[in-house]
C-alpha positions as CSV (number, residue, x, y, z in Angstrom):
1,M,0.0,0.0,0.0
2,V,1.5,3.3,-1.0
3,I,0.1,6.5,0.5
4,L,0.7,9.5,-1.8
5,D,-0.2,13.1,-1.4
6,D,-3.5,12.6,0.4
7,L,-1.7,11.6,3.6
8,I,-4.0,13.4,5.9
9,A,-7.4,12.9,4.2
10,P,-9.3,11.1,7.0
11,D,-12.4,10.3,4.8
12,N,-10.2,8.2,2.5
13,V,-8.7,6.0,5.3
14,E,-10.0,2.6,6.3
15,E,-8.8,1.4,9.7
16,D,-6.3,-1.4,9.2
17,D,-4.9,-3.1,12.3
18,S,-2.1,-4.8,10.3
19,I,-0.4,-1.4,9.7
20,L,2.2,-0.9,12.5
21,G,3.7,2.3,11.1
22,I,4.6,4.4,8.0
23,T,8.0,4.7,6.4
24,E,9.2,7.6,4.2
25,L,10.6,6.3,0.9
26,C,13.8,8.0,-0.1
27,W,16.2,7.8,-3.1
28,G,19.9,8.6,-3.0
29,E,19.9,8.7,0.8
30,P,20.9,6.0,3.3
31,Q,17.4,5.8,4.9
32,G,14.1,7.5,5.3
33,N,12.1,8.1,8.5
34,V,9.9,5.5,10.1
35,W,6.9,6.4,12.3
36,M,5.4,3.6,14.4
37,R,1.9,3.6,15.7
38,K,1.5,4.6,19.4
39,K,-0.6,2.5,21.7
40,G,-4.2,3.2,21.1
41,E,-3.4,5.4,18.0
42,S,-5.8,5.0,15.1
43,L,-4.5,4.9,11.5
44,N,-6.1,8.4,10.9
45,Q,-4.2,9.8,13.9
46,L,-0.9,8.2,12.7
47,R,-1.4,9.7,9.2
48,V,-2.0,13.1,10.6
49,R,1.1,12.9,12.9
50,V,3.2,11.7,10.0
51,G,1.8,14.5,7.7
52,R,2.8,17.1,10.3
53,D,6.2,15.7,11.0
54,A,7.0,15.3,7.2
55,S,5.6,18.8,6.4
56,C,3.0,17.5,4.1
57,L,0.5,20.0,5.5
58,D,2.6,22.6,3.7
59,G,1.8,21.1,0.3
60,D,5.1,19.2,-0.1
61,L,4.7,16.0,-2.1
62,S,6.0,13.0,-0.1
63,L,6.0,9.3,-0.8
64,F,5.2,6.9,2.0
65,D,4.6,3.1,2.4
66,A,2.8,1.2,5.1
67,V,4.8,-0.9,7.5
68,R,2.7,-4.0,8.1
69,A,2.7,-6.9,10.6
70,T,3.9,-10.1,9.0
């Protein structure tokens, strides 16, 4: 699952308990950021937190991927 551009659109998010976090995909850099879900945090809350931390609320286009339980 790739989350692109609409990172903080809550009406487009279906709750998914298999998603443990979100990772920022980067090219040409050693590693991107990883945000893990906090205890009791919903997927919507996680996406809003990641959007703020990654400055997506400022209109920057960022590419993210879900970190899922295996």
